[in-house]
C-alpha positions as CSV (number, residue, x, y, z in Angstrom):
1,X,3.2,11.4,-4.3
2,X,0.6,12.5,-6.7
3,X,-2.1,14.8,-5.5
4,X,-5.7,14.1,-5.7
5,X,-6.3,16.8,-7.9
6,X,-4.1,15.4,-10.7
7,X,-6.0,12.0,-10.5
8,X,-9.2,13.4,-11.1
9,X,-8.3,16.1,-13.7
10,X,-5.2,14.3,-15.4
11,X,-6.2,11.0,-15.5
12,X,-7.3,9.3,-19.1
13,X,-10.6,8.4,-19.7
14,X,-10.8,6.5,-22.8
15,X,-9.8,2.6,-22.2
16,X,-9.3,0.3,-25.2
17,X,-11.4,-2.6,-24.9
18,X,-9.7,-5.9,-24.4
19,X,-11.8,-8.1,-26.3
20,X,-12.5,-11.9,-26.1
21,X,-9.5,-14.2,-24.8
22,X,-9.4,-16.8,-27.5
23,X,-8.9,-20.8,-27.2
24,X,-5.3,-20.5,-28.5
25,X,-4.4,-18.4,-25.4
26,X,-5.9,-20.7,-22.6
27,X,-3.0,-23.0,-22.3
28,X,-0.3,-20.0,-22.2
29,X,-2.6,-18.4,-19.5
30,X,-3.1,-21.8,-17.3
31,X,0.8,-22.0,-17.4
32,X,1.1,-18.8,-15.1
33,X,-2.0,-19.8,-13.1
34,X,-1.7,-21.4,-9.3
35,X,-3.4,-24.6,-9.2
36,X,-5.9,-24.2,-12.0
37,X,-6.9,-26.9,-14.6
38,X,-7.8,-25.9,-18.1
39,X,-11.5,-26.9,-17.9
40,X,-11.7,-24.0,-14.9
41,X,-9.9,-21.7,-16.8
42,X,-12.4,-22.6,-19.8
43,X,-15.5,-22.1,-17.7
44,X,-14.2,-18.8,-16.7
45,X,-13.3,-18.0,-20.3
46,X,-17.1,-18.7,-21.3
47,X,-18.6,-16.4,-19.0
48,X,-16.2,-13.6,-19.8
49,X,-16.6,-13.9,-23.6
50,X,-20.4,-14.1,-23.0
51,X,-20.4,-10.5,-21.6
52,X,-17.9,-9.6,-24.3
53,X,-20.4,-10.9,-27.4
54,X,-23.4,-9.6,-25.3
55,X,-22.1,-6.0,-24.8
56,X,-22.7,-6.5,-21.1
57,X,-19.0,-5.9,-19.9
58,X,-18.3,-5.2,-16.4
59,X,-15.6,-2.4,-15.9
60,X,-12.7,-4.6,-14.8
61,X,-13.5,-6.8,-18.0
62,X,-11.4,-4.0,-19.7
63,X,-8.7,-4.0,-17.1
64,X,-5.5,-5.2,-17.8
65,X,-3.3,-7.0,-15.1
66,X,-0.2,-9.2,-15.2
67,X,0.1,-12.5,-14.3
68,X,3.5,-14.5,-13.3
69,X,5.3,-11.8,-12.3
70,X,7.4,-11.9,-9.1
71,X,7.0,-9.5,-6.3
72,X,10.5,-8.3,-6.8
73,X,9.5,-6.6,-10.2
74,X,8.5,-3.4,-9.7
75,X,9.0,-1.6,-13.3
76,X,9.2,-2.8,-16.7
77,X,12.7,-2.4,-16.4
78,X,12.6,-5.3,-14.6
79,X,11.0,-7.6,-16.7
80,X,13.2,-10.4,-18.0
81,X,10.3,-11.8,-20.5
82,X,7.3,-10.3,-22.4
83,X,4.7,-9.8,-19.7
84,X,1.6,-12.3,-19.5
85,X,-1.5,-9.8,-19.7
86,X,-5.0,-11.0,-19.2
87,X,-8.2,-9.2,-18.4
88,X,-9.0,-8.6,-14.5
89,X,-12.7,-9.9,-15.7
90,X,-11.4,-13.3,-16.7
91,X,-9.5,-13.9,-13.2
92,X,-12.7,-12.7,-11.3
93,X,-14.9,-15.2,-13.2
94,X,-12.0,-17.7,-12.3
95,X,-12.4,-16.5,-8.5
96,X,-16.0,-17.1,-8.5
97,X,-16.1,-20.4,-10.1
98,X,-13.2,-22.3,-8.1
99,X,-12.5,-19.7,-4.9
100,X,-9.0,-19.3,-6.4
101,X,-7.6,-15.9,-5.9
102,X,-4.7,-15.6,-8.1
103,X,-1.4,-13.2,-7.5
104,X,-1.4,-10.3,-10.0
105,X,0.2,-7.2,-10.7
106,X,-1.1,-3.9,-11.6
107,X,0.5,-1.1,-13.5
108,X,-0.1,2.3,-12.0
109,X,1.6,5.8,-11.5
110,X,0.5,6.6,-8.0
111,X,4.1,6.8,-6.4
112,X,6.9,9.6,-5.4
113,X,8.6,9.1,-8.8
114,X,5.4,9.7,-10.6
115,X,6.2,6.7,-13.1
116,X,4.6,3.5,-14.0
117,X,4.9,0.8,-11.7
118,X,3.4,-2.7,-10.7
119,X,1.5,-3.1,-7.8
120,X,1.6,-6.6,-6.7
121,X,-1.9,-8.1,-4.9
122,X,-4.4,-10.9,-5.3
123,X,-7.9,-10.8,-7.1
124,X,-9.7,-11.4,-3.9
125,X,-8.2,-8.4,-2.1
126,X,-8.2,-5.9,-5.2
127,X,-11.7,-7.0,-6.0
128,X,-13.3,-6.4,-2.6
129,X,-11.3,-2.8,-2.2
130,X,-12.9,-1.8,-5.6
131,X,-16.3,-2.6,-4.0
132,X,-15.2,-1.0,-0.7
133,X,-14.5,1.9,-2.4
134,X,-17.9,2.6,-3.7
135,X,-19.7,2.2,-0.1
136,X,-16.6,4.6,1.2
137,X,-17.7,7.1,-1.2
138,X,-21.2,6.9,-0.4
139,X,-20.7,6.7,3.3
140,X,-17.9,9.3,3.5
141,X,-15.4,6.8,4.7
142,X,-12.1,5.6,4.4
143,X,-10.0,8.1,2.2
144,X,-13.3,9.8,1.5
145,X,-14.0,10.5,5.4
146,X,-12.6,13.9,5.4
147,X,-12.9,14.6,2.1
148,X,-12.0,18.1,0.6
149,X,-13.5,19.8,-2.3
150,X,-10.4,22.3,-2.2
151,X,-7.7,19.4,-2.4
152,X,-9.5,17.2,-4.5
153,X,-11.1,19.9,-6.7
154,X,-14.6,18.5,-7.2
155,X,-17.8,17.8,-5.1
156,X,-18.0,14.3,-3.7
157,X,-21.2,13.6,-5.3
158,X,-19.4,14.3,-9.0
159,X,-16.7,11.7,-7.9
160,X,-19.3,9.6,-6.9
161,X,-21.0,9.6,-10.2
162,X,-17.6,8.9,-11.9
163,X,-16.6,6.1,-9.8
164,X,-20.0,4.3,-9.2
165,X,-21.9,5.3,-12.4
166,X,-19.9,5.6,-15.0
167,X,-16.8,2.9,-14.0
168,X,-16.2,2.3,-17.9
169,X,-15.1,5.7,-18.8
170,X,-13.2,6.3,-15.3
171,X,-11.6,2.6,-15.3
172,X,-7.9,4.2,-14.5
173,X,-9.2,6.5,-12.1
174,X,-11.3,3.7,-10.1
175,X,-8.6,0.9,-10.4
176,X,-6.0,3.9,-8.8
177,X,-8.2,4.9,-6.0
178,X,-8.3,1.1,-5.0
179,X,-4.6,1.0,-5.0
180,X,-4.1,4.1,-2.8
181,X,-6.2,2.5,-0.5
182,X,-4.2,-0.7,-0.5
183,X,-0.8,1.0,-0.4
184,X,-1.9,3.2,2.6
185,X,-2.8,-0.2,3.9
186,X,0.3,-1.5,3.1
187,X,2.5,1.2,4.8
188,X,0.5,1.0,7.9
189,X,1.4,-2.5,8.5
190,X,4.9,-1.7,7.5
191,X,4.8,1.2,9.8
192,X,3.4,-1.5,12.6
193,X,6.5,-3.9,11.8
194,X,9.0,-1.1,12.0
195,X,7.7,0.5,15.0
196,X,7.5,-2.9,17.1
197,X,11.5,-3.6,15.9
198,X,12.3,-0.1,17.4
199,X,10.5,-0.2,20.5
200,X,12.5,-3.7,21.0
201,X,15.7,-2.3,20.1
202,X,15.1,0.6,22.6
203,X,14.2,-1.6,25.4
204,X,16.8,-3.8,25.2
205,X,19.4,-0.8,25.1
206,X,17.7,0.9,27.9
207,X,17.8,-2.2,30.1
208,X,21.6,-2.8,29.0
209,X,20.6,-6.2,27.8
210,X,22.3,-5.6,24.3
211,X,24.9,-3.7,23.4
212,X,24.5,-1.5,20.4
213,X,28.0,-2.5,18.4
214,X,26.0,-6.3,18.6
215,X,23.3,-4.9,16.1
216,X,25.3,-2.1,14.3
217,X,26.5,-4.5,11.5
218,X,22.7,-4.9,10.9
219,X,21.1,-1.6,10.5
220,X,20.5,0.6,7.5
221,X,23.1,3.4,7.8
222,X,26.9,2.1,8.4
223,X,29.5,3.9,10.4
224,X,30.7,5.8,7.6
225,X,28.1,7.4,6.9
226,X,26.6,8.6,10.0
227,X,30.2,10.0,11.0
228,X,29.2,13.0,9.2
229,X,26.6,13.7,11.6
230,X,28.6,12.6,14.6
231,X,27.5,9.0,15.0
232,X,24.3,7.3,16.1
233,X,22.1,9.0,18.2
234,X,22.2,6.6,21.0
235,X,26.0,7.2,21.6
236,X,25.3,10.9,21.8
237,X,22.7,10.6,24.1
238,X,21.3,8.1,26.6
239,X,18.3,6.1,25.3
240,X,16.5,6.5,28.8
241,X,16.6,10.4,28.0
242,X,15.2,9.9,24.5
243,X,12.0,11.8,24.1
244,X,9.9,10.9,20.8
245,X,11.9,13.0,18.2
246,X,15.0,11.2,19.4
247,X,13.4,7.8,19.0
248,X,12.4,8.9,15.4
249,X,15.5,9.7,14.5
250,X,17.3,6.5,15.9
251,X,14.8,4.7,14.1
252,X,15.5,6.5,11.1
253,X,19.7,5.7,11.2
254,X,18.9,1.7,12.0
255,X,15.8,0.7,9.9
256,X,14.9,4.0,7.7
257,X,11.6,5.0,9.3
258,X,11.1,7.3,6.6
259,X,10.2,4.5,4.2
260,X,6.9,3.8,6.4
261,X,6.9,7.3,8.2
262,X,7.3,9.9,5.7
263,X,8.5,12.6,8.0
264,X,8.2,13.0,12.2
265,X,4.9,14.8,11.6
266,X,3.6,11.7,10.0
267,X,5.4,9.5,12.9
268,X,3.7,11.6,15.6
269,X,0.2,11.6,14.2
270,X,0.8,7.7,14.2
271,X,2.0,7.6,17.8
272,X,-0.8,9.8,19.0
273,X,-3.2,7.2,17.5
274,X,-1.4,4.3,18.9
275,X,-1.3,5.5,22.6
276,X,-4.8,6.3,22.5
277,X,-5.9,2.7,21.4
278,X,-8.1,0.9,24.0
279,X,-7.2,-2.2,22.5
280,X,-3.7,-4.4,23.0
281,X,-4.0,-6.3,19.8
282,X,-1.2,-4.1,17.8
283,X,0.6,-2.8,20.9
284,X,1.2,-4.4,24.2
285,X,0.5,-2.4,27.3
286,X,4.0,-2.0,27.9
287,X,4.6,-0.7,24.2
288,X,1.8,1.9,24.7
289,X,3.4,2.8,27.9
290,X,6.6,3.4,26.0
291,X,5.1,5.4,23.5
292,X,3.2,7.5,25.8
293,X,6.6,8.5,28.0
294,X,8.3,9.2,24.9
295,X,5.6,11.3,23.8
296,X,5.1,13.2,27.1
297,X,9.0,14.2,27.1
298,X,8.9,15.6,23.6
299,X,5.7,17.2,24.6
300,X,7.4,18.9,27.4
301,X,10.3,19.7,25.8
302,X,8.7,21.6,22.7
303,X,6.5,23.4,25.4
304,X,9.2,24.6,26.9
305,X,11.2,25.6,23.7
306,X,7.9,27.8,23.1
């Protein structure tokens, strides 16, 4: 993934104004909105155009977003028709008038391929995150909690000045920061779901309540792929003897853990946070006990190895 230095120093600061939304475009825009009548859209248009005419634009009035895209559309290669682009400011006005939070896609390049992709979200989520970023910068919270000038390349005060005081000039940077947080949140949620699944499979196998061949046909890697590494891990080592690294490798083989946990170190950090949680809202006591046992076995193994 791109580092913060690239984001701060190689992001364009010039953004072309999008201008007014014309009457002739309203019907087409309405076709791609969910549950919105033309009068409500007209009211949003009037609010948006008034800011444009009076030179009182908000920074996201010049932010292009895409409507009507299916969530499977990740890049421009996936587009089958011309995209429907509207200013985010118009959709936010629609949201404030009707409380209708429309689904949107935003172009960004914050991914491992360093290429433009669509990030799918909704108006309420994205606008809330943008406002939260401003608070996080002021209070050194969120992704700014452990802010490092060495990593980011500038003082936090300078970044605050860009994002909070001069958002128009730093529109792309501001939208990308919001997308980073939203991506991190989604990855955390996916990580939670994936880990819960692996824990459940682990428990069933350990209790001999299910045989591995009953689920093998539904896992990420088939027999041909894993043959080169000697088969599935649970076939070479009993699950009751697994430590946390074995558990991670097992998860990698059956649901491709690397999609949500980039490395074992990443998974180790995540596991440590879940073990130390006092709440059982995300993981049950049984789940936490299993993770703690796996972690302790790994810790003993690595200690003995030292």
